C-alpha positions in Angstrom: 43.1 149.1 116.6 44.7 150.2 113.4 43.7 153.7 112.3 46.5 154.6 109.9 46.1 157.1 107.1 46.6 155.8 103.6 47.6 158.2 100.8 47.6 156.7 97.3 48.9 158.8 94.3 48.0 158.5 90.7 47.1 160.8 87.8 44.1 162.9 86.9 42.4 163.0 83.5 45.0 165.6 82.2 47.8 163.2 83.2 49.0 165.4 86.2 50.1 163.6 89.4 47.5 163.8 92.2 46.2 162.1 95.3 43.7 159.5 94.3 42.8 158.2 97.9 43.4 159.9 101.3 41.6 157.9 103.9 42.0 155.8 107.1 42.7 152.1 106.6 40.3 149.8 108.3 41.5 146.5 109.7 40.3 143.4 107.8 37.9 141.1 109.6 40.3 138.2 110.3 40.4 135.6 113.0 43.8 136.8 114.2 45.6 140.1 114.9 44.3 143.1 112.9 45.7 143.5 109.4 45.1 146.6 107.3 45.4 146.2 103.5 47.1 149.3 102.1 47.2 148.2 98.5 46.9 145.1 96.2 48.3 145.1 92.7 46.3 143.7 89.8 49.1 141.3 88.8 52.8 140.7 89.2 53.6 143.6 86.9 51.3 146.2 88.4 49.3 148.7 86.3 49.4 152.4 87.2 46.3 153.0 85.1 42.9 153.8 86.5 41.7 155.0 89.9 39.9 152.0 91.4 40.6 151.2 95.1 42.2 147.7 95.0 41.7 147.1 98.8 38.1 145.9 98.6 38.9 142.2 98.4 37.3 139.9 101.0 40.2 138.4 103.0 40.9 134.7 102.4 43.8 132.4 101.9 43.2 132.9 98.1 43.9 136.6 98.6 47.3 135.9 100.2 48.2 133.3 97.6 47.0 135.2 94.5 49.4 136.3 91.8 49.6 139.9 92.9 51.5 141.9 95.5 50.0 143.1 98.8 51.1 145.9 101.1 49.9 145.4 104.6 50.1 146.9 108.1 49.7 144.5 111.0 49.2 145.3 114.7 49.5 142.7 117.4 48.7 143.0 121.1 50.3 141.1 123.9 48.6 137.7 124.0 47.6 137.8 120.3 48.6 134.8 118.3 49.2 134.9 114.6 48.8 131.2 113.8 51.4 129.1 112.2 51.1 129.4 108.4 53.0 128.9 105.2 52.2 130.6 101.8 53.7 130.5 98.4 55.0 134.1 98.8 58.1 136.1 99.6 57.2 138.4 102.5 59.3 141.6 103.1 58.5 142.8 106.7 59.7 145.6 108.9 59.0 145.9 112.6 57.9 149.5 113.2 57.3 149.4 117.0 57.3 146.8 119.8 59.0 143.4 119.7 57.8 140.3 118.0 58.8 136.6 118.2 59.1 134.9 114.9 58.7 131.1 115.5 60.0 128.7 112.9 60.2 124.9 112.9 63.7 124.9 114.3 64.2 128.2 116.2 62.7 131.5 117.4 64.0 135.0 116.6 63.1 138.2 118.5 62.7 141.2 116.2 62.5 144.9 117.3 62.0 148.3 115.8 63.8 148.7 112.5 64.5 145.0 112.1 63.8 143.6 108.7 62.7 140.0 107.8 62.4 138.3 104.5 60.3 135.1 104.7 60.8 132.8 101.7 57.7 130.6 102.1 58.8 129.2 105.4 56.3 127.9 107.9 56.2 130.5 110.7 54.1 132.2 113.4 54.2 135.6 115.1 53.4 136.8 118.6 54.3 139.8 120.7 57.5 139.5 122.8 57.0 141.7 125.9 54.1 143.8 127.2 53.9 146.4 124.5 51.8 146.2 121.3 53.8 145.5 118.1 53.3 147.0 114.6 54.8 145.6 111.4 54.5 146.5 107.8 55.0 144.0 105.0 55.0 143.6 101.2 53.9 140.2 100.1 54.7 139.0 96.6 53.8 135.6 95.0 56.5 132.9 94.6 56.7 129.5 93.0 55.8 126.8 95.5 58.8 125.2 97.1 59.4 121.6 96.0 58.6 119.2 98.8 56.6 121.8 100.6 54.9 120.6 103.8 51.2 121.3 104.1 
C-alpha cells in the first residue's frame, strides 16, 4: 500500500518560502489499484496563493476530467487490473519500479523503470508485467476532446 511522504512548499505570512505540508499520502478509495493524489491545481494556470490542501477531493471521473492538473502516484500489484479508460487529458507518466503493460486498441507495450509515457487521450489499460509490484508517477492535465472520440 502507498505510504509515500508528500512535501509541499509555499510561503508564510512574511512571504518567506517554507514547508506548508509534510505528511504521508493516503491512497484514494478507488475500485482499482491504489492511487495517491499528491496535488491538484485550482485551474489550468495554477495559483501559488494560499495554504489550502488541494488533495481533499472525492475521487470521481469528474475529478480526472476537471480543468486542472493532477499529480498522482499509482501502485499496482501483480494481478491488479487498471480498467480500460479514456479521458480528455494528456497524461505524463514515469515508471519508477517494476514493469507495466500498457494495452492499447492495436498493441501492447512493456514499460520498465525510468521509461516515460505520454498518453494523449488514447483508450488504454494498465497491468503489471511480471511478479513484482509496479509504481508509476503521473501528471495529468486537461485537453480538448479528440474529434470523433469513441466512448
